C-alpha positions as CSV (number, residue, x, y, z in Angstrom):
1,X,-3.9,27.9,0.2
2,X,-4.0,30.9,1.2
3,X,-3.2,29.6,5.1
4,X,0.1,30.1,6.6
5,X,1.7,27.0,7.0
6,X,0.4,26.1,3.4
7,X,1.0,29.0,1.6
8,X,3.5,28.6,-1.9
9,X,3.9,31.1,-4.3
10,X,4.5,29.1,-7.3
11,X,1.9,26.8,-6.4
12,X,-1.0,29.7,-6.2
13,X,0.7,31.8,-9.1
14,X,0.5,28.5,-11.5
15,X,-3.2,27.1,-10.0
16,X,-4.3,30.8,-10.8
17,X,-2.9,30.8,-13.9
18,X,-4.4,27.0,-15.1
19,X,-8.3,27.3,-13.2
20,X,-9.9,29.7,-16.3
21,X,-8.0,26.7,-18.7
22,X,-9.5,24.1,-16.9
23,X,-13.3,25.8,-16.4
24,X,-12.9,26.8,-19.9
25,X,-11.7,22.6,-20.9
26,X,-14.8,21.7,-19.3
27,X,-17.9,24.6,-20.5
28,X,-16.5,23.0,-23.9
29,X,-16.4,19.1,-23.5
30,X,-20.2,19.3,-21.9
31,X,-21.1,21.6,-24.8
32,X,-22.4,20.0,-27.8
33,X,-21.6,20.0,-31.3
34,X,-19.0,22.8,-30.3
35,X,-16.4,23.6,-33.9
36,X,-13.0,23.7,-33.9
37,X,-13.2,27.6,-33.7
38,X,-15.6,28.0,-31.2
39,X,-13.0,26.0,-28.8
40,X,-10.1,27.2,-29.8
41,X,-11.6,31.2,-29.6
42,X,-12.8,29.8,-25.8
43,X,-9.1,28.3,-25.0
44,X,-7.1,31.4,-26.5
45,X,-9.8,33.6,-24.2
46,X,-9.1,31.2,-21.3
47,X,-5.0,31.0,-22.0
48,X,-5.6,34.9,-21.8
49,X,-7.3,35.4,-18.7
50,X,-4.8,32.6,-16.9
51,X,-1.8,35.0,-17.9
52,X,-3.2,37.9,-17.0
53,X,-4.4,36.8,-13.3
54,X,-1.2,34.4,-12.7
55,X,0.9,38.1,-13.3
56,X,-1.3,39.8,-11.0
57,X,-0.7,37.2,-8.6
58,X,2.5,37.1,-8.8
59,X,2.5,40.9,-8.6
60,X,0.8,41.0,-5.9
61,X,2.1,38.5,-3.8
62,X,5.1,37.3,-1.8
63,X,7.0,34.0,-1.3
64,X,6.5,34.4,2.7
65,X,3.6,34.3,2.8
66,X,-0.4,34.6,1.7
67,X,-2.0,37.8,0.9
68,X,-3.0,40.5,3.9
69,X,-5.5,42.0,1.4
70,X,-7.6,41.6,-1.3
71,X,-8.4,37.8,0.4
72,X,-12.1,37.8,-1.0
73,X,-11.2,36.9,-4.7
74,X,-8.9,34.4,-3.4
75,X,-11.4,32.5,-1.3
76,X,-13.7,32.9,-4.3
77,X,-11.6,31.5,-6.4
78,X,-11.1,28.9,-4.6
79,X,-14.1,28.2,-3.5
80,X,-15.4,27.8,-7.8
81,X,-12.4,25.3,-8.7
82,X,-13.3,23.4,-5.2
83,X,-16.7,23.3,-6.9
84,X,-14.7,22.4,-10.2
85,X,-13.0,19.3,-9.2
86,X,-16.1,17.8,-7.4
87,X,-17.8,18.1,-10.6
88,X,-15.5,16.2,-12.4
89,X,-15.0,13.7,-10.1
90,X,-18.5,13.3,-8.8
91,X,-18.8,13.0,-13.1
92,X,-16.9,10.2,-13.3
93,X,-17.9,8.8,-10.7
94,X,-21.8,8.4,-11.7
95,X,-20.1,7.2,-15.1
96,X,-18.1,4.4,-12.8
97,X,-21.4,3.3,-10.8
98,X,-22.8,2.9,-14.3
99,X,-20.8,0.6,-15.5
100,X,-20.9,-1.2,-12.6
101,X,-24.2,-1.7,-13.1
102,X,-24.3,-2.9,-16.3
103,X,-21.6,-5.2,-15.8
104,X,-23.1,-6.8,-12.4
105,X,-26.7,-6.0,-13.7
106,X,-27.6,-4.0,-11.1
107,X,-29.8,-0.7,-11.4
108,X,-28.0,2.2,-11.3
109,X,-30.4,3.8,-9.5
110,X,-30.3,0.8,-7.1
111,X,-26.2,1.7,-6.2
112,X,-27.2,5.2,-6.3
113,X,-29.3,4.8,-3.2
114,X,-26.9,2.4,-1.8
115,X,-23.1,3.6,-2.5
116,X,-23.2,6.5,-3.5
117,X,-25.8,8.2,-0.7
118,X,-24.0,6.2,1.3
119,X,-20.7,7.4,0.6
120,X,-21.0,11.0,0.1
121,X,-23.0,11.0,3.9
122,X,-20.4,8.7,5.9
123,X,-18.1,11.6,6.5
124,X,-20.7,14.2,7.3
125,X,-22.1,11.5,9.5
126,X,-18.9,10.7,11.9
127,X,-18.1,14.1,11.8
128,X,-21.3,15.6,13.4
129,X,-21.6,12.2,15.5
130,X,-18.1,13.4,17.2
131,X,-19.1,17.2,17.4
132,X,-22.6,16.2,19.4
133,X,-21.1,13.4,21.1
134,X,-17.6,15.4,22.7
135,X,-18.8,19.0,21.8
136,X,-21.0,19.6,24.6
137,X,-24.8,21.3,23.6
138,X,-22.9,23.5,21.3
139,X,-21.7,20.8,19.1
140,X,-25.2,19.8,19.4
141,X,-26.7,22.4,18.3
142,X,-23.5,23.0,15.5
143,X,-24.4,18.9,14.4
144,X,-28.1,19.7,14.2
145,X,-27.5,22.9,11.8
146,X,-24.4,20.2,10.2
147,X,-27.2,17.7,9.6
148,X,-29.8,20.0,7.4
149,X,-27.2,22.9,6.0
150,X,-25.2,20.2,3.9
151,X,-27.7,18.8,2.7
152,X,-29.7,22.1,1.5
153,X,-26.0,23.5,0.3
154,X,-25.9,20.1,-1.4
155,X,-29.2,20.2,-3.2
156,X,-29.2,24.4,-4.2
157,X,-25.4,24.0,-5.5
158,X,-24.9,20.5,-6.3
159,X,-27.9,20.3,-8.4
160,X,-28.6,24.2,-9.5
161,X,-24.6,24.6,-10.2
162,X,-25.4,21.1,-13.1
163,X,-28.4,22.0,-14.3
164,X,-26.7,25.7,-15.5
165,X,-23.7,24.0,-17.2
166,X,-26.7,21.5,-18.9
167,X,-28.9,24.3,-19.7
168,X,-26.0,26.0,-21.2
169,X,-25.0,23.7,-23.8
170,X,-28.3,23.3,-24.6
171,X,-29.0,26.8,-25.4
172,X,-30.6,28.5,-27.3
173,X,-32.7,24.9,-26.9
174,X,-34.6,24.2,-23.9
175,X,-33.1,21.6,-21.4
176,X,-36.2,19.5,-21.0
177,X,-35.8,16.9,-18.0
178,X,-37.2,13.4,-18.2
179,X,-40.6,12.9,-15.9
180,X,-39.4,10.4,-13.2
181,X,-41.8,9.2,-10.5
182,X,-38.9,8.0,-8.1
183,X,-38.2,12.4,-8.3
184,X,-42.1,12.9,-6.4
185,X,-41.3,10.0,-4.3
186,X,-38.4,11.2,-3.1
187,X,-39.3,14.7,-2.7
188,X,-42.1,13.3,-0.4
189,X,-40.3,11.6,1.5
190,X,-37.5,14.1,2.2
191,X,-40.6,16.8,3.3
192,X,-42.2,13.8,4.9
193,X,-38.9,14.0,7.5
194,X,-38.5,17.8,7.3
195,X,-42.5,18.6,9.0
196,X,-41.4,15.4,11.1
197,X,-38.8,17.1,13.0
198,X,-40.7,20.6,12.4
199,X,-43.6,19.5,14.3
200,X,-41.5,17.0,16.8
201,X,-39.1,18.9,17.9
202,X,-40.9,22.3,19.0
203,X,-43.4,20.0,21.1
204,X,-40.2,18.8,22.8
205,X,-38.9,22.0,23.1
206,X,-36.4,21.5,20.4
207,X,-34.8,18.8,22.3
208,X,-33.6,15.8,20.9
209,X,-35.1,12.4,21.6
210,X,-35.9,8.9,21.0
211,X,-39.1,10.0,19.3
212,X,-37.5,12.1,16.9
213,X,-34.3,9.9,16.2
214,X,-37.0,6.7,16.0
215,X,-39.4,8.6,13.2
216,X,-36.5,9.5,10.8
217,X,-35.1,6.6,11.1
218,X,-38.3,4.6,10.0
219,X,-39.1,7.4,7.6
220,X,-35.5,6.7,5.8
221,X,-36.0,2.7,6.0
222,X,-39.5,3.4,4.1
223,X,-38.1,5.9,2.0
224,X,-35.5,2.5,1.2
225,X,-38.3,-0.2,0.8
226,X,-40.2,2.0,-1.7
227,X,-37.4,3.3,-3.5
228,X,-36.0,-0.2,-4.2
229,X,-39.0,-2.4,-4.7
230,X,-39.4,-1.3,-8.3
231,X,-35.7,-2.0,-9.7
232,X,-35.7,-5.5,-7.1
233,X,-39.0,-6.8,-5.9
234,X,-41.2,-5.9,-9.3
235,X,-38.6,-7.3,-11.7
236,X,-38.1,-10.3,-10.2
237,X,-42.0,-11.3,-9.9
238,X,-42.2,-10.0,-13.3
239,X,-39.4,-13.2,-14.6
240,X,-40.9,-15.2,-12.2
241,X,-44.3,-15.6,-13.4
């Protein structure tokens, strides 16, 4: 929105005005036992903040191009709203997967390990492969960095931000995360993949070879086998006997 080609002052003013309202709506929907008075105060505060920010955006910008100064608030606001929209879409997608699992009799964990995980990673896979093949040595370094930086960002922000909202919705009570053995299995295989790369790469003088790739693929296949064995294999054996 702050680029020269896509700049639109009306769109920018409207976006800045409505952003606090969307944020207040998301906060109210995530909190339980919210009375109407608290919700009304939250919405009115968001409307007031939105009007103030919208007026500031209208006064400090022009219709011919994006602002040249004070770009940091625009970038931070755009990043926060992109995270909000991603959170909303992800929440709806998870609900859809759970519904499909209930309709077709497929475990939600199986759908999450396959459809959701592969769908989230497909774009990164295509971009990283294209960068590694056509970008030369620098492109390969960027692709490797993206392979680790992308999941790191998803883990820190994708898990941290929803946990903040969930803990906020339960305040002043503590937000309890139920124990799940699959979580320990996932963390174990993740640490195994990181340790494999940490051992093989320095040994090969930071050169990528088939040993590194084959080992990572083997670890991932073992992870899928172990994780799918519970929902599929053990259940079918139990029904058979």
